[in-house]
GUKOLSE-791244 format. One record per atom (N, C-alpha, C, O): residue number from 1; residue in one letter; atom name; x, y, z. Coordinates in steps of 0.05 Angstrom, whole numbers, plus 5000, padded with zeros to 4 digits. Last residue first. Layout:
<rs>
   n res atom   c1   c2   c3
 NUM   a   CA    X    Y    Z
...
</rs>
This chain:
<rs>
   n res atom   c1   c2   c3
 110   k    N 4961 4156 6131
 110   k   CA 4993 4149 6122
 110   k    C 5004 4142 6143
 110   k    O 5027 4136 6144
 109   r    N 4900 4118 6134
 109   r   CA 4914 4141 6147
 109   r    C 4942 4130 6138
 109   r    O 4948 4106 6135
 108   l    N 4849 4119 6103
 108   l   CA 4865 4114 6109
 108   l    C 4883 4134 6118
 108   l    O 4884 4158 6113
 107   v    N 4772 4145 6110
 107   v   CA 4802 4154 6100
 107   v    C 4827 4132 6120
 107   v    O 4825 4129 6144
 106   e    N 4708 4134 6095
 106   e   CA 4727 4130 6118
 106   e    C 4757 4130 6109
 106   e    O 4764 4109 6098
 105   v    N 4657 4188 6110
 105   v   CA 4673 4166 6100
 105   v    C 4699 4162 6112
 105   v    O 4711 4176 6129
 104   d    N 4605 4196 6125
 104   d   CA 4619 4183 6148
 104   d    C 4642 4165 6116
 104   d    O 4641 4143 6106
 103   p    N 4560 4208 6087
 103   p   CA 4566 4216 6104
 103   p    C 4587 4197 6111
 103   p    O 4585 4176 6098
 102   t    N 4565 4254 6014
 102   t   CA 4583 4222 6028
 102   t    C 4584 4229 6053
 102   t    O 4600 4247 6059
 101   m    N 4546 4293 5976
 101   m   CA 4554 4298 5998
 101   m    C 4551 4269 6006
 101   m    O 4528 4261 6002
 100   v    N 4555 4324 5898
 100   v   CA 4538 4305 5928
 100   v    C 4550 4299 5956
 100   v    O 4575 4302 5953
  99   k    N 4570 4336 5857
  99   k   CA 4556 4353 5866
  99   k    C 4534 4337 5884
  99   k    O 4509 4336 5885
  98   d    N 4601 4312 5818
  98   d   CA 4573 4295 5814
  98   d    C 4551 4319 5838
  98   d    O 4527 4321 5837
  97   p    N 4651 4332 5823
  97   p   CA 4629 4331 5791
  97   p    C 4604 4318 5797
  97   p    O 4588 4314 5780
  96   f    N 4652 4334 5882
  96   f   CA 4657 4358 5862
  96   f    C 4642 4355 5835
  96   f    O 4625 4370 5827
  95   c    N 4634 4308 5930
  95   c   CA 4641 4293 5906
  95   c    C 4636 4322 5895
  95   c    O 4614 4333 5900
  94   w    N 4650 4298 6008
  94   w   CA 4640 4317 5978
  94   w    C 4643 4313 5959
  94   w    O 4668 4309 5960
  93   g    N 4631 4278 6059
  93   g   CA 4647 4286 6042
  93   g    C 4642 4289 6005
  93   g    O 4630 4280 5985
  92   w    N 4643 4269 6140
  92   w   CA 4630 4270 6110
  92   w    C 4644 4271 6090
  92   w    O 4669 4267 6093
  91   s    N 4655 4278 6184
  91   s   CA 4672 4264 6184
  91   s    C 4653 4261 6151
  91   s    O 4657 4238 6143
  90   e    N 4662 4322 6241
  90   e   CA 4655 4323 6221
  90   e    C 4675 4300 6199
  90   e    O 4700 4300 6198
  89   g    N 4697 4332 6294
  89   g   CA 4668 4315 6298
  89   g    C 4646 4316 6263
  89   g    O 4621 4312 6262
  88   p    N 4725 4385 6261
  88   p   CA 4730 4372 6290
  88   p    C 4706 4348 6279
  88   p    O 4698 4349 6256
  87   e    N 4737 4376 6200
  87   e   CA 4727 4404 6220
  87   e    C 4721 4373 6237
  87   e    O 4714 4351 6230
  86   i    N 4741 4360 6149
  86   i   CA 4763 4350 6175
  86   i    C 4758 4379 6192
  86   i    O 4773 4398 6195
  85   s    N 4708 4339 6099
  85   s   CA 4711 4349 6118
  85   s    C 4740 4344 6143
  85   s    O 4754 4324 6148
  84   r    N 4742 4309 6033
  84   r   CA 4732 4298 6071
  84   r    C 4739 4330 6079
  84   r    O 4758 4344 6073
  83   a    N 4730 4310 5963
  83   a   CA 4756 4320 5979
  83   a    C 4724 4308 6018
  83   a    O 4699 4303 6019
  82   v    N 4743 4285 5906
  82   v   CA 4727 4279 5934
  82   v    C 4743 4293 5946
  82   v    O 4767 4292 5942
  81   p    N 4771 4293 5857
  81   p   CA 4740 4286 5852
  81   p    C 4723 4301 5872
  81   p    O 4704 4316 5869
  80   h    N 4819 4318 5822
  80   h   CA 4821 4302 5849
  80   h    C 4787 4307 5850
  80   h    O 4779 4329 5842
  79   g    N 4826 4358 5781
  79   g   CA 4808 4325 5771
  79   g    C 4809 4318 5793
  79   g    O 4790 4303 5793
  78   t    N 4856 4394 5783
  78   t   CA 4881 4371 5799
  78   t    C 4851 4357 5783
  78   t    O 4860 4340 5767
  77   e    N 4845 4448 5780
  77   e   CA 4868 4449 5777
  77   e    C 4876 4428 5775
  77   e    O 4900 4426 5769
  76   e    N 4782 4444 5802
  76   e   CA 4795 4444 5784
  76   e    C 4808 4445 5775
  76   e    O 4802 4445 5751
  75   f    N 4799 4420 5866
  75   f   CA 4792 4402 5846
  75   f    C 4789 4409 5813
  75   f    O 4792 4391 5797
  74   h    N 4839 4469 5880
  74   h   CA 4845 4440 5867
  74   h    C 4829 4423 5862
  74   h    O 4839 4404 5850
  73   r    N 4783 4499 5877
  73   r   CA 4806 4500 5855
  73   r    C 4835 4482 5858
  73   r    O 4852 4482 5839
  72   t    N 4759 4467 5931
  72   t   CA 4749 4481 5895
  72   t    C 4764 4484 5878
  72   t    O 4760 4470 5858
  71   a    N 4797 4495 5960
  71   a   CA 4780 4460 5958
  71   a    C 4773 4459 5933
  71   a    O 4786 4448 5916
  70   h    N 4791 4544 5953
  70   h   CA 4816 4534 5960
  70   h    C 4812 4505 5954
  70   h    O 4830 4494 5941
  69   v    N 4771 4601 5974
  69   v   CA 4754 4568 5961
  69   v    C 4778 4554 5945
  69   v    O 4778 4556 5920
  68   n    N 4766 4649 5984
  68   n   CA 4795 4639 5967
  68   n    C 4782 4604 5965
  68   n    O 4792 4588 5949
  67   p    N 4741 4654 6036
  67   p   CA 4744 4682 6017
  67   p    C 4761 4661 5986
  67   p    O 4762 4675 5965
  66   s    N 4694 4610 6045
  66   s   CA 4722 4618 6048
  66   s    C 4729 4641 6031
  66   s    O 4718 4642 6009
  65   n    N 4661 4569 6029
  65   n   CA 4655 4591 6044
  65   n    C 4674 4609 6057
  65   n    O 4668 4622 6077
  64   d    N 4672 4523 6002
  64   d   CA 4671 4545 5987
  64   d    C 4661 4575 6008
  64   d    O 4655 4597 5999
  63   c    N 4739 4513 6045
  63   c   CA 4712 4506 6037
  63   c    C 4704 4540 6019
  63   c    O 4715 4563 6019
  62   c    N 4810 4507 6034
  62   c   CA 4787 4518 6051
  62   c    C 4764 4513 6042
  62   c    O 4769 4504 6019
  61   g    N 4844 4437 6036
  61   g   CA 4846 4466 6028
  61   g    C 4816 4476 6040
  61   g    O 4800 4461 6052
  60   v    N 4895 4402 6024
  60   v   CA 4883 4413 6054
  60   v    C 4883 4445 6038
  60   v    O 4899 4462 6032
  59   k    N 4922 4333 5996
  59   k   CA 4925 4369 5996
  59   k    C 4899 4380 6021
  59   k    O 4886 4363 6032
  58   g    N 4916 4289 5997
  58   g   CA 4912 4296 6015
  58   g    C 4914 4328 6021
  58   g    O 4909 4341 6041
  57   c    N 4891 4268 5940
  57   c   CA 4939 4268 5946
  57   c    C 4932 4277 5970
  57   c    O 4954 4272 5978
  56   v    N 4853 4247 5949
  56   v   CA 4861 4231 5925
  56   v    C 4892 4241 5936
  56   v    O 4912 4227 5939
  55   m    N 4824 4277 5981
  55   m   CA 4824 4241 5985
  55   m    C 4834 4230 5968
  55   m    O 4831 4206 5966
  54   c    N 4834 4343 6005
  54   c   CA 4830 4321 5993
  54   c    C 4836 4293 5979
  54   c    O 4857 4291 5965
  53   r    N 4799 4360 6053
  53   r   CA 4818 4349 6053
  53   r    C 4820 4327 6032
  53   r    O 4813 4304 6034
  52   r    N 4774 4429 6084
  52   r   CA 4772 4409 6070
  52   r    C 4792 4381 6061
  52   r    O 4812 4390 6072
  51   l    N 4755 4477 6134
  51   l   CA 4770 4453 6115
  51   l    C 4773 4420 6110
  51   l    O 4774 4399 6123
  50   h    N 4724 4542 6132
  50   h   CA 4722 4515 6145
  50   h    C 4748 4498 6129
  50   h    O 4759 4510 6112
  49   v    N 4760 4586 6135
  49   v   CA 4714 4594 6147
  49   v    C 4722 4553 6151
  49   v    O 4724 4542 6173
  48   w    N 4806 4621 6125
  48   w   CA 4791 4609 6125
  48   w    C 4762 4605 6140
  48   w    O 4748 4621 6152
  47   e    N 4850 4680 6100
  47   e   CA 4840 4667 6127
  47   e    C 4822 4644 6110
  47   e    O 4822 4644 6085
  46   g    N 4919 4686 6080
  46   g   CA 4899 4691 6073
  46   g    C 4884 4680 6108
  46   g    O 4896 4676 6129
  45   g    N 4974 4683 6061
  45   g   CA 4969 4712 6092
  45   g    C 4939 4696 6095
  45   g    O 4934 4695 6119
  44   m    N 4998 4655 6032
  44   m   CA 4999 4676 6031
  44   m    C 4981 4691 6044
  44   m    O 4973 4713 6035
  43   k    N 5003 4602 6061
  43   k   CA 5023 4611 6050
  43   k    C 5026 4635 6038
  43   k    O 5049 4642 6031
  42   l    N 4951 4587 6076
  42   l   CA 4980 4597 6110
  42   l    C 5000 4615 6083
  42   l    O 5010 4637 6086
  41   c    N 4915 4587 6037
  41   c   CA 4917 4606 6059
  41   c    C 4940 4614 6066
  41   c    O 4950 4637 6064
  40   e    N 4945 4535 6022
  40   e   CA 4944 4562 6008
  40   e    C 4952 4583 6018
  40   e    O 4973 4596 6018
  39   e    N 4926 4496 6067
  39   e   CA 4955 4507 6061
  39   e    C 4953 4535 6036
  39   e    O 4964 4556 6043
  38   c    N 4891 4516 6126
  38   c   CA 4902 4511 6089
  38   c    C 4919 4517 6087
  38   c    O 4932 4535 6098
  37   g    N 4918 4487 6176
  37   g   CA 4905 4507 6163
  37   g    C 4896 4494 6137
  37   g    O 4895 4470 6130
  36   e    N 4945 4451 6202
  36   e   CA 4954 4471 6213
  36   e    C 4924 4491 6203
  36   e    O 4911 4506 6218
  35   a    N 4923 4385 6213
  35   a   CA 4932 4397 6195
  35   a    C 4932 4428 6206
  35   a    O 4914 4430 6222
  34   e    N 4938 4311 6217
  34   e   CA 4928 4334 6231
  34   e    C 4938 4362 6213
  34   e    O 4959 4361 6201
  33   g    N 4934 4271 6167
  33   g   CA 4936 4281 6206
  33   g    C 4933 4300 6205
  33   g    O 4922 4309 6184
  32   a    N 4938 4251 6117
  32   a   CA 4958 4251 6125
  32   a    C 4953 4269 6157
  32   a    O 4973 4279 6167
  31   d    N 4888 4194 6088
  31   d   CA 4888 4231 6114
  31   d    C 4918 4225 6120
  31   d    O 4925 4203 6127
  30   i    N 4867 4179 6033
  30   i   CA 4884 4190 6050
  30   i    C 4875 4208 6071
  30   i    O 4860 4228 6072
  29   h    N 4824 4147 5987
  29   h   CA 4817 4166 6019
  29   h    C 4843 4158 6040
  29   h    O 4842 4141 6058
  28   v    N 4832 4143 5928
  28   v   CA 4850 4124 5953
  28   v    C 4838 4132 5987
  28   v    O 4845 4120 6007
  27   a    N 4776 4136 5895
  27   a   CA 4796 4148 5915
  27   a    C 4812 4143 5934
  27   a    O 4805 4140 5958
  26   e    N 4734 4104 5879
  26   e   CA 4757 4113 5860
  26   e    C 4776 4108 5878
  26   e    O 4788 4087 5882
  25   a    N 4684 4119 5911
  25   a   CA 4702 4085 5911
  25   a    C 4726 4085 5894
  25   a    O 4738 4064 5894
  24   f    N 4685 4162 5907
  24   f   CA 4690 4147 5932
  24   f    C 4692 4123 5930
  24   f    O 4702 4107 5945
  23   h    N 4659 4165 5850
  23   h   CA 4684 4168 5855
  23   h    C 4699 4169 5880
  23   h    O 4722 4176 5879
  22   t    N 4602 4144 5841
  22   t   CA 4623 4124 5840
  22   t    C 4658 4136 5849
  22   t    O 4676 4121 5855
  21   c    N 4545 4164 5860
  21   c   CA 4570 4185 5862
  21   c    C 4589 4156 5856
  21   c    O 4589 4144 5878
  20   e    N 4473 4182 5854
  20   e   CA 4498 4162 5861
  20   e    C 4515 4182 5854
  20   e    O 4511 4205 5847
  19   a    N 4440 4218 5900
  19   a   CA 4446 4215 5881
  19   a    C 4466 4193 5885
  19   a    O 4475 4185 5906
  18   q    N 4405 4228 5963
  18   q   CA 4401 4199 5949
  18   q    C 4426 4201 5918
  18   q    O 4432 4178 5914
  17   r    N 4425 4268 5981
  17   r   CA 4424 4249 5997
  17   r    C 4425 4222 5974
  17   r    O 4442 4204 5971
  16   l    N 4399 4310 5931
  16   l   CA 4437 4300 5941
  16   l    C 4438 4281 5964
  16   l    O 4462 4277 5967
  15   s    N 4352 4305 5947
  15   s   CA 4365 4282 5910
  15   s    C 4399 4296 5917
  15   s    O 4419 4289 5904
  14   w    N 4334 4330 5977
  14   w   CA 4331 4299 5982
  14   w    C 4356 4287 5959
  14   w    O 4370 4267 5958
  13   p    N 4383 4375 6010
  13   p   CA 4353 4376 6000
  13   p    C 4363 4333 5988
  13   p    O 4383 4318 5989
  12   l    N 4393 4368 6080
  12   l   CA 4405 4372 6053
  12   l    C 4370 4356 6036
  12   l    O 4351 4342 6042
  11   r    N 4383 4351 6135
  11   r   CA 4383 4380 6121
  11   r    C 4388 4391 6091
  11   r    O 4386 4413 6081
  10   k    N 4407 4305 6155
  10   k   CA 4382 4309 6146
  10   k    C 4371 4332 6133
  10   k    O 4349 4330 6121
   9   w    N 4459 4329 6143
   9   w   CA 4461 4311 6134
   9   w    C 4436 4313 6127
   9   w    O 4430 4319 6104
   8   i    N 4468 4356 6196
   8   i   CA 4481 4369 6164
   8   i    C 4464 4354 6143
   8   i    O 4455 4368 6124
   7   f    N 4464 4325 6231
   7   f   CA 4447 4348 6233
   7   f    C 4452 4369 6200
   7   f    O 4442 4389 6189
   6   d    N 4498 4286 6221
   6   d   CA 4472 4274 6222
   6   d    C 4463 4301 6225
   6   d    O 4442 4298 6213
   5   g    N 4547 4323 6238
   5   g   CA 4552 4309 6215
   5   g    C 4523 4303 6205
   5   g    O 4517 4312 6183
   4   i    N 4537 4331 6285
   4   i   CA 4537 4359 6272
   4   i    C 4520 4340 6241
   4   i    O 4498 4341 6230
   3   w    N 4534 4289 6326
   3   w   CA 4514 4295 6316
   3   w    C 4509 4313 6290
   3   w    O 4488 4313 6277
   2   s    N 4572 4233 6267
   2   s   CA 4567 4260 6292
   2   s    C 4542 4270 6290
   2   s    O 4528 4267 6271
   1   m    N 4549 4177 6252
   1   m   CA 4556 4199 6238
   1   m    C 4554 4217 6272
   1   m    O 4540 4214 6292
</rs>
């Protein structure tokens, strides 16, 4: 894990670090490579803070600290349960239904 991911991981509440999640094992874990930004924000001229990639279909959305929260909206619209940070040096993933973070999520390259 990168030092940034390790820093974040160690500061999460214990319950989030220990919770069980089966969604990562069920996801395809795809990574379509580099992203220019949040796909929806780019279309509408919006801004984002951090980027997340859906680990089922590869769509890139913005995080919940961004004005349009497109990664969460994508989950709500599609039911795709897991996303991964695609910020430099980060490899953690987030499970939307279980609300848990998983460190060092492996991905398959397209």
